[in-house]
C-alpha positions, 0 to 999 in steps of 0.5 A: 511512594514505594514501588515493587522494582528492582535496583536502579528503578527498572521494572525488571531490575531485580536480577541486576546489580549494576545500572544500565550503561547510559549509551545502552539505554539510548541505544535500546530505547524505542519510546521515540517511535513506539509511543504512537502505540499508546492508545492500543496499549491502554485499550489492550491493558484495560480489557486485560485488567477487566478480564483479570477481575472477571476471572477472580485473578485480581480483586475488583477494587484493584481493577477499578483503581487500575482502570481509572489510572489508565484513563487518566494516563490516556488523557495525558498522552492525548494532551501531550503532557507526559514526559518521555525518558529513555530509561523507561525504554518503551511506551509499555514501561512508561504507562506502567511507570506512570500508573505506579506513580498514580495508584501505587504498588497495586499497579504491578497487578496489571502485569499479572498473566502477561509479558511484554512479549505478548503485550507488544504483539497485541498492541502492534496487531491492534494498531496495524489493523486500523492502518490496514483499514485506512489503506483499504479506504485510501485505495478505494478513493484512488479507484473512485478517482480513476473511474470518474476520469475514465468515465469522461474519456471513453472516446479519448484515444492515445497510443498504447506502448510497449518498450515505450514505443508506439504499439497500438491505439487504445482508449484512455479509459482502457489505460486508466482501467488497467490501474483500477484493476491493479489497485483492486488486487492491492485491496484484495491483498489487504482484505485477505491478510487482515483475518491473519493479522487479526488474531489475539496473542495476549495470554501467551505471556512470554512464550509458554502461556500462563498458569492463571485461568485467563479467558483469552476468547473474551479478551479477543471479543472485547478487542474485536479480534477474529480469534486467538493465536493457537500457539503461545510461542508462535504468537510472540515470536513471528511477525509474518503479519508485518511482513505481509503488510510490508509486501502488500505496501511494496506492491501498492507503491510499485503500481503508484510508481509506474503510474507516477512515471507515466504522469511524469512522461505525459506531462513533459513538453515532449509528450504533452498528453496532460497537464498536472494541477498546479497544486501538485507541482513546484517551479524552478529556482532558476528557470521561470518556465518550469512546472515540475511534477514533484508529487509523482517524482517523490512517490516514485522515489518513495517506492524504493524506500518501502521495498527497502523496508520489506527487505530489512524486515525479511532479513531481521526475521530470517535467522531468529530462533524461537521465541522472542528476540530483541531483534524484533524491536526493529519491526516497528520503525520500518512498518510504521514508515511503510503504512505512513508512506503508502497511505499518504501516497494513495491520498495524494493520488486520489486528490491529484487524479481529478485535477488532471487536464487531458489534452485529447488532441495531443493524444490523438495525434500521437495515436496516429503516428508510429504505425500503430495500425500495423498489426491491423494490416496484418490482421486484415491479410490474415482474414484474406487467408494469409498465414499470420507469420507471412502477413507479419513479414508483408506488413513489415515490408510495407512499413519499411516503404512508409519510412523510406517515403515518409508516408503513413499507412493511411497515406501510402497509395494503394498501388504501392501496397499492391506491389508488395502483395496483390491481395490488398484491396481498397477496403484496407483503408477502413481498417487502417483508421485509428478509430477502426483499429480500437473498435476491432479489439472486441475480445473480452477485456479489450479496448473496443468501445463496447468492451470499455463500457462493460468494463466501466459498469463492472468496475462501478459494481465492484465498488458498490459491493 
């Protein structure tokens, strides 16, 4: 069967006398990773073909042959029976090559009024649109897991830390809701970038548009795009939607990494706040007592990988002149790994969180240690009319006495406190209780019981919208 090809079998080979260097073929091929775009490529090609027939650009009988051939190719790709060849470079040329084998030269009409430049930009947007939707659902699953755990631990108190030093006591629910808020913003970022991602490049052709009477708006509606890219050069030459997604993924992984770090610390024998579920840990090949937090450690490690991809993508784009440049082939491996890693990490955490065993007694003991109610003593003095800076200095002196005498603020005799400042009275002891300290933080967004309950209700309402 003859095909409309240039020398050496290339779809673009008419201009060339010499075959492509074998190593160059391997070096420039992208089929080993862009084959995952085959569904999007066939879907976009099918809609493009139908548009060409609707507009009278190609005969309807040719369009029917092309559509039948594309459907057969889709089945072959889904069944894994297609043979991939580096000489065919990418998934787009593989599909066109196989289509030509099936229906002959009429297959060449499919590429009317388009270029691989707008074709690949369309396929990538279609693919990433689906990945963004999956990431949004994965974040929601993590948020549901956090809310469920928080709802069971409104009464559980642990130390809040600054500089990893005991700072003030907080409710575990309050601590978990901090991550709920972070992931909520992550979800908003993905929802916000989706309309910018969901614009149709197809019909922009190589860079300048096409002389054929294409109906881009119809194609956009058929493919579920919100609209069409307004400038043909911009449509094929920018990848800011890839950069945005890589940035959003990096922030998500940053939040997961911070959570991972806390789970690793909390599950250590030094802290002993939690026990991780066995299914998310491994043992040691030499130390039989070990239970290693491998999943949080790997997620923490993968956060650097995702951020590295963001940096690579930014550097790839920063010096490119308009319009398309082959450098942009390098966008796919990084962004594919970003979406795989982020979505996988989120799914792991959604399943891990419900299995956490909380050791309330360990948390409570730690919350009472380290002078976590020192700020409450300073606030007590402020309510007695002492300026805060002076109250801070008085409290610091009392803490120093506690350290020297191996006492806590709760056990230090009132007489000793009065020696430092006579305005301290018997009622100070009620203030220095951990539960009282927590419930004193009644400002909106604080860790008091009533505020945490409000936050939980608001969080549930947010997810139900």
